[in-house]
Each structure stands twice: as structure tokens, then as C-alpha cells.
N, C-alpha and C positions, 0 to 999 in steps of 0.2 A: 210094351204096347207097340203094335205094328201101325205105322202111319201110312194111310192110303196116299198115293202120289197126288191125288186131287185135294187133299186136306188143305195145303197152303192156298190153293186157288179158292176153295170154299171159304176159308177165313177172310181172304181179301174181298170176296163178294159180300160177305156179311158186313164187313167194315164200310163198304161203299154201296150199300143198298140204295135202290132208287126210291123216290118218294112214294111210288105206287106199291113197291114191295113193303115199305114201312107201314103204309096204310093197311094192307092186308095182314101183315104180321101183328099189328096191334089188336086184331081180332082173333088170330090163331094162337098167339102165345099164351103161356101159363095155363094151359088146359081150359081156356075159356070156351072153346067150341066143343060141345058134347063131351067134355071132360077128357078129351084126347090130347096126347102130347104130339105136337108138330115140331119138326126141326126145319130150320131154314138153311138154304144153301147146303144141302146134305149130299155128300158123295154116295152114289149108287152105281156100281159097275164102272163104266167109262164116262159117266155123266155126273153132273152136279144138279140135283133137283132143286127148284126154287123153294118148295115147301113139301114136306113128306111126313106122313103119319105111318110109321112102320108097324104100329100095332094092328091096323086093319087094312093098310095098303094104298090109300089114295095119295097121289102126288098132284100138287097144284102148280102149274106152270103159268107164268105171266109173260105174255108176248107183246113187245113193243113194235114199233113200225119196222125195225130191222128184220123182223120175222116174216114180213110179207114176201121177202126174197128168199127166205130159208124154209119154205113150207115142205120141200122134199126132205131136207135134213131133219126138220122137226118131226115129220111123219115117221121117218126111220127110227128116230130116237124114241118116239112113242111106242112103236112096235117092239123094240128091244126091251123097254121097261115093262110093257104088258107081258112079254114072254117071261119076265122075272116075277110075274104075278102081281104087279102094281096096276092100279087103275089111274090113268093120266087124265086130268082135267085141265083144259087150256082156256085161258081167258085173255082177251086183249086188255092192255093197260086202261083204255078208255072205259071198259066195263067196270073196272075197279073204281075209277074216279067218278063215273056217272051213275052207276047202279050197284054199289057195293052190297046193299041188302039183297038184291037178286042173286048176286054171286054167292053170298053166304048161304042163301036158301038152297041153291044148287049143290053146294058142297055138303050141307047137312043132309040133303036127300040122298046123296051118294053114300055118305057115312052110315046112315040108318039102313040103307039097302045092304051095304057090306056087312054090317053087324047081323042083320037078319040072315044073311047067307052063311055066315060063320057059325051061327048057333043052331 
């Protein structure tokens, strides 16, 4: 088995997940959302995606306050991932803590649209 150079980083990120990541993961894990398998801290190309469903392509990224200064880098990362045929959804941490149901609704809408497009 070939180990991606980002695998150790991804494992460390999984072990040290934030409370916001844990909250969203509790909804995404075990095929609870639309029966789809999501992976957390998943290496893709040169990046580690917070949450990814490889089956139909959405990536969910959670942005904390540190991302306010990293918008250019995050924008470039999004472009690269979209070039790889992923759809990147970005949410601020406070959206998870204050409006998780709305976030889940947005993710489900994207999943259903992606399914419709693929069929």
C-alpha cells in the first residue's frame, strides 16, 4: 500500500479535531447523511480536506477565525479542488455552532443536486 505523504498529517488532525469538527462529524459519520460515506481529514492532492464524500464529490471545509487572513490561499485551494471535480462548501465555525441545521440543509441540497447531475 502506498502511503500519501499527507497521511500522517491527516491522522494527527483526526486525533486533534476541534469541537466544531466533532459536532459536524457526528452528523456526517456512519452514512447518516443521505446514506453517503464521508471521510474526515482526507488527503486529496496537496491538501487535506476537512470532510469529503468521494462517491459524489462534495468537500466540506470548516473555517475558523484564522481563515479571515487566509482567504486568498483558501480561494486557490478551492480552485484546485474544483479542477479535480470536487465541489467545495465552506462554512465558518460559528455557522456550525449557531445554525447546524441550516448547514446540514445546505449540504443535503448540494448532495441531491450532485446526484441528479450524475444520473
